N, C-alpha and C positions, 0 to 999 in steps of 0.2 A: 283469591282472598283480598279484600280491600284493606291494605295497610298504608295506602298512599299518605305520606306526610305525617304518619303517626310516629311518636317517639317511643321506640322499642328498645328495651334493655335486655340483653342476653347475658346471663350470669354463668360463667365457666367456659373457658376456651378449650374444651375437650373436643372429641370428634363430633358429638351431637351439637355442641354449641356452635362450632364452626359451620356445620351444615345448616342449621336453622338461621344463623346470621346471614349466610350467603343467600339463602332462599328469600328471606324477608327484604334484604337490601335490593335484590333484583326486582322485587315486587313494588319497590318505591318507598319502603319504610326508611325512617331515619334511625339507623341501628347503632347502638353503642354496645360494645362487648366488654364486660367487666371481669377481670381475672386477678386472683390474689398473687399469682407468681409475678416476679419481675420480668420485664421484656427480655432480658438477657437469658432467662431460663426457658423461653418459649422458642419453638422451632421457627427459624427465620423465614422459611417459605410460607408458614401459616400467617405470620405477621404481614408479609408482603401481599398475600392473597386478600386479607381483610382490607388493607389500605387501598388496594386496587379497586375495591367495591365501595370505597368511601365509608367503610365502617369505622366508627371512632373506637379506638382501643384505649381502655383505662387499665393499666397493669400495676402490680405492686400493692394491691389492696382495693377494697370497695369504697365508694364515695357516697355519703348519705344524700347529697343533693341530686345525684344521678338516679338513685333509687326512687326518691320521692317526687321527681319531676317526670317520671316515665308514664306513658299512656298504657303500656303493657309490659310485663316482665315475663321472660321465658327462662326456665331453669334447665341447665344440663343435669343429667342423672346424678352426678356425684356431689351436687351442692346440698349441704345440710339445710333442712327445712326450718330449723329453729334459729336461724340467723336473726339477730335483732333487727337488722335492716329490712328483712322480709316481713317480719311482724309489723314494723312501722308502716311499710307500704300497704300491707293488707288492711290495717286499721284505717288507712286513708282511702281505701276502696279501690286500689289499683289492682286490676286482674293479674293473677299469677298462674301461669300454666307451665307444664313440662313440654319439652320438645316433641315427644311422641304424641302427647295429648293434642297439641295444636295441629300437627301434621295429619293425624288420623281423622280430624274433622273435615279434611279436604279429600279423603279417599272415598270413592264411590263403589269400588269392587269389594266383594266379601273379604273380611279380614279373618285369618286364622292366627290366633295368638297363643304362644307357648311359653309357659313359665315353669318354675320348679327350682329347688335348690341345686339339683344336679341333673345333668343330661339334657338341658334345654337346647343347647347349641346343636348337639347331634340330632335331636328330634326335629328341630327346625330345618336343618340342612337336609335331613331325610325327606321331610314333607316337600321341600323345594325340589328335590330330585324327582319325587313322585309326580308332582304337578307338571314338571317339564316332560317326563316320560309319557304322561297322559295327553300331551299335545296342547296343554293349556298355557297361555301366556301368564307368567307369574313374576312377582317381585319377592325376593327373600332378603330380609335384613332386620333392621331394628337394633337390638342390642348386639347382634352378630353382623359383622360386615358393614353394609351400607345403612346409614341412618334413614329413617322413614322420610325425613325432610328432603333428602336428596331425590328420592323417588317422586315426591309431590312436586318439587321444583322442575323435574324433567317433563312433567305433563304427559307422561306415558299412560296409555290405557292398558289395563291388564284384566285377566279373568279372575285372578285371586291374588291376595297379598298375604304372605306368610311372614310373621314377625316373632322374633324372640323378645320377650319383655322381662326386664329385671325388676326386682322389688323396688329399687330406687325409682325406676320409671313409673311403676304402679302407684308409688306414694303421691305423685302429682296428677293422677287420673281423676277426673270428675265425671266426664261424659263418655269416656272410652267404652265402646260396646262391640266386641268382636262377634262375628257370626258364629265362630267356633273357638272356644277357649279350652285349652288343655293344660292341666296342672299335673306334673309328673310326680312330685314328692315335695315334702316340706320337712326340713331338719335344721338344727341350729346353725346359723351363719350370720355374718355381719353384726355380731353382737357388740362389736366396737362402735357401731353406728346407731343401733336401735336401743331404746331404753330397756327393753325386755324381749324375751323370745316371743311372747304373745303378740307384741307389737309387730315383730317381723312376720309372724303367721298371718295376722290381719292384713298386712301389706300384700302378701301373696294372694289372699282370697278376694282382694279388690277386683281381680280380673273378671269375676262373675257379676260384679255389682250392678251393671246396667243391662245385662242380658235379659231378653224377653221372649215372647212367643216366636217360634221360628228359629231361634238360636240353639246352639248345642254346647253343653258343658260336659267335658270329659275329665273323669276323676280317677286317680289311682286308689282303688278300694282297699289295697293292702297297707297304705300309708296310715300311720297311727293318727295323724292330724286329720286327714281327708276322709277316712272311712265313715266317720260320724257326721261329716259336713253335708248339709243340704242347702244348695243355693236358694235364695229367697225369691228369685224371679220365676218366670214361666218357661224357661229354657228346657229343652229335652236333656235329661241327665243320663250320660252313658258312663258306666263303671267297669273297671277291669281289675283283674288280680290274677295271681299265679294259679290258684286253685279254682275249679268250677264251683260256683255257688249261685244261689238264687239271686236274681236281680243284677247279675254281672253279664256284661255284653261281650267280654273277651276274657279268655283264660289260656293257660298253657297246658297242653296235653302231650306228653312225651317231648318231641322236638317239633311241635306244631303250635301255632297260635290259632285258636278257634274263636271266631268273631261273628257276631250277628247283630244287626240293628233291629229295633222293634218293628215287627211286621215284615221283616225280610228273612231270607233263608240263611242257614249257617254256612260260613265260609272258612275253610281251613287254609292256613298259610304255613308253608314248609320252612323251617329254620335250619335245615341241614347245610345249606350253602351260604348262610348268613356269615359275613366276615367279622361282625362286631363281637369281640370277646366279652364274656361275663354275663351272668344271668340278669344283672340290672339293666343291661342293654336290651335284652329280650322284653323285660317289663316295660321299658320306655317305648319299644316298638309297638306294643299292644295299643298304647294310647295313640300313636301315630297312625296305626292301621285303622282304628275307629274314626280318626279324623279324615282319613282318605275315603272311607266308606261314606261318611257324612257328606263329603264333597262329591259323592257319586262317581268316584274313580273306579274303573273296572278292577275287580279282584286280580285279574291276570297282570295288570299293570303294577299293582301294589306288590305282587310276588316278584315280578321282574326287578323292581326297585330294591327289594330286600336282597335279592340274589347278587346285585351288582354294587350295592352301596358299601364303600370302604371306610366310612367314618371321617373324622376330622383330625388334623394334626394336633398333637399334644394331648390326646384323649385315648389312653391305653394304646398308644401307637408303638408297634414293633419297630425298633430302630435298627437293631443288628443282632446277629447270632455269632458269638465269638467263643471258640473252644467249647461249644455245646451250651453256653450260657446265653439266654435270651434277655435282651435289654429292652424294657418297656418305658416309654415316656408318657406319664399321665400328669404332666405339669398343671393341667387344668383342674386337678383334684385339690382345690384351694380351700377346702373345709374338711372337718373331721369325718363326716358321713361319706363324702366322696372318696377320701383316702381309704376308709374301711371297706367300701364297696370294691375299690380297686384291688386291695389285698385279697378280698374274698373271691375274686375272679379266678384265682389260680389254685390248682389242686396239687401243686408241687412247691418245694421250699422257696421262700422269697428272701432276698436281701433288700431291705427297704431303705431308700433315701428320702428323708423327710425333714421339714423345717422351713422357716421363713418368718414372716411377720405374724405374730399371734393375733387372732381375731376374737378372742374372748371365750371360746368354747372349751369345754372339758375334753381332754384327750382320752378319757377312759374307754369310750366306745371303740376307738382305734386299737387300744391295747387289748381289749377283749377279743377282737377279731384277729389281731396279730398273733395271739397266743396259740402255739401249735402250727402256725403258718410261716411266721417271720423268724428266720434263724438268727438274723442279726440286723440291726438298724444303724445307719450312718446318719447322724444328725448335724444340721447346719443352720445358719441364719440366726435371727434375733431370738427365736423361740427354742433354740436347741437345749437350753438348760431346763426349760419347762417340760419339754418332751422327755428329757433324761429323767426328771423326777417321776414322770408318769410311767416310763418304761422300766425303771429301776426294779430289780428283783423278779422281773417277768420276762423281758427281752434283752439279750446282750446288745450293747451298743458301743459305738465310738463316735468321735466328733471330728468335723472338718470345718475349715474356714471358707473354702470355696468349692464350687462344683467340680473344678478341675482336680481338687483333692478328694472329694467324696466318691467320685466314680471309680478311680483305681482302688480305693479302700473297699468298696462294695464288690468289685470284681475279685479281689484277693480272697474274699469270704465266700464266694460262690463256687459251686462245682457244676460239672456238666449236667444238663437237664434241669438246672435250677434257674431262677429268675432274678435279675436285678431290676428293681422297680422304683422309678421316681414317682412318688405320690405324696406331695409335701404336707397336706392337711393345713396349709397356711397360705396366706397371700404372698406375693413375690416382691412386694414393694420395698423390702429392706435391702435387697441386693440387685434387683432387676427392674427394668421399666414396666414389665408385665409378665404374665405367665408364659407368653409365647417366647419372650427373650430367655426366660429361664429354661424352657424346653429346648431351645436352640443351643444353649450352653451345655445342657445334658448331652445332646446329640454330638456336639463337637468334642466333648470329653470322651465319649464312647469311641468316636472316630479316632481319637488320639491314642487309644489303647493298642491299636494294631491287632495283632494276633498272638502276642506274646505276653505272658504274665511277668 
């Protein structure tokens, strides 16, 4: 990419911002990184890394002159698109791109892109494991793990690129066109960021926007948003759902996924040895199976991947069994729909730990699923009083100030063969750096219980 001597502004010193700044600086661009946080709030190693590459750091707020004098502006995913400075730059004709949009323009291998409100990290990791088991050289990253810019900067050649794509990344996509696009589900999330639920939905559907003949669009036909959606391009559309229906290319029959591409034979995939708990994981696997078949991965390899895949940390992760009580960490259940799916995964009584930073969604769907399943809830974080209002008269609850308090309270309410489940239904940013730190705090609190009540 020819960026030699161009003045490039990267907005946001997150993981993606750091990655793209590093890449473009090495390519000869004159890179400035603008961050609202003060330098004292930023990881020291990150600051030193940028300065080693002669990246100019502007911290403690954005500067108008920097925005309006740039030749190109690159946005990190968390940067709000309605910033007045971005509007002014756009009016001046300065190109504004997202990190993944820019990086994807340099990728020559087929791109498999996965999005959805819930389950996209697990599906992406599963596809990565499948590609590896098939003997293909692949990159797995994007919104999960390694930013795509790091891959492009490495100049590695691969057979396939598998990326998780968030709605924030899709917001800045103009020409992004994956060979295979998979949307797992769409439900209310990030309503603290989007002006409406419809705006969030349209963000997710942008993944299909530039697909054409020869590309593949994979859609969850059971999802209320996606079932009626028809991509506007000429991509091959593959639909899946739990029940067998006309025009579905995958469905569940007993404990098997039955899948078939147009013009191909029917392929059964056994779920008996699948370690991923919950029917929602089986649904997401259907989409991943269709993606694997579209990549021409042998069915036997897909089956081997299903048999051996153990999922990701903080996603319905079994942490411990103490006195017959199973402790599950689903810290990644950061929205109401994810928490409801998590609760519905169990056919035995659940003591639920929930709460965090409120994201604008109604908790009623969680209460509906919890009724008859959750025997008690332990609520914490900024949203605990909102959750208490939702649970009142339906689910017994108590409150805690910390995870170290919440876990013993939940354990005291549980009995042998029951479940203590962390499924927050909220983001973690009120008390923790991210969902992973929250999950680690849960693990540590469980570890601290020992084996005595």
